[in-house]
C-alpha positions in Angstrom: 42.8 -34.8 -17.9 40.1 -36.6 -16.6 39.8 -39.3 -14.2 40.6 -42.7 -15.3 37.6 -45.1 -14.7 38.3 -48.6 -13.6 36.2 -51.5 -15.3 35.6 -54.5 -13.2 36.8 -57.3 -15.6 34.5 -60.5 -15.5 36.3 -63.9 -15.3 34.8 -65.4 -18.4 32.9 -69.2 -17.9 34.8 -71.4 -20.5 34.2 -75.0 -19.0 31.3 -76.8 -18.2 30.4 -79.6 -15.9 27.7 -82.2 -17.1 25.8 -84.1 -14.3 23.0 -86.5 -14.6 20.0 -86.8 -12.1 16.7 -87.8 -12.2 14.2 -85.6 -13.7 12.1 -84.9 -10.6 15.3 -84.1 -8.9 16.0 -81.8 -11.5 12.8 -80.1 -12.1 12.4 -79.7 -8.2 15.8 -77.9 -8.0 14.9 -75.2 -11.0 11.7 -74.9 -9.4 13.3 -74.2 -6.1 15.9 -71.8 -7.7 12.9 -69.9 -9.6 11.0 -69.4 -6.5 14.2 -67.9 -4.7 14.7 -65.7 -7.8 18.0 -67.5 -8.6 19.1 -69.9 -11.2 20.2 -73.5 -10.7 23.8 -72.7 -12.4 24.0 -70.1 -10.2 23.2 -71.8 -7.0 25.8 -74.9 -8.3 28.5 -72.5 -8.8 28.0 -71.1 -5.3 28.2 -74.5 -3.9 31.3 -75.3 -6.0 33.1 -72.0 -4.8 31.8 -72.5 -0.9 33.2 -76.4 -1.1 36.4 -75.5 -2.6 37.0 -72.7 0.2 35.9 -75.1 2.9 38.2 -77.7 1.8 41.1 -75.8 1.0 40.9 -74.4 4.6 41.0 -77.7 6.0 43.8 -78.7 4.2 46.0 -75.7 5.0 46.1 -76.8 8.6 
């Protein structure tokens, strides 16, 4: 029999975070993300993950 291939299992995103900020700030952020070949959602998720990791490490001391 052939080798079984392992498929990467994606974690489904099943929650939303709603925030309010000024239109100018939002537009500038979205535009910069596009210039950096990214998306606003991706950058916010990255920020949250780094923030959680940083504070988990600080609290584990």
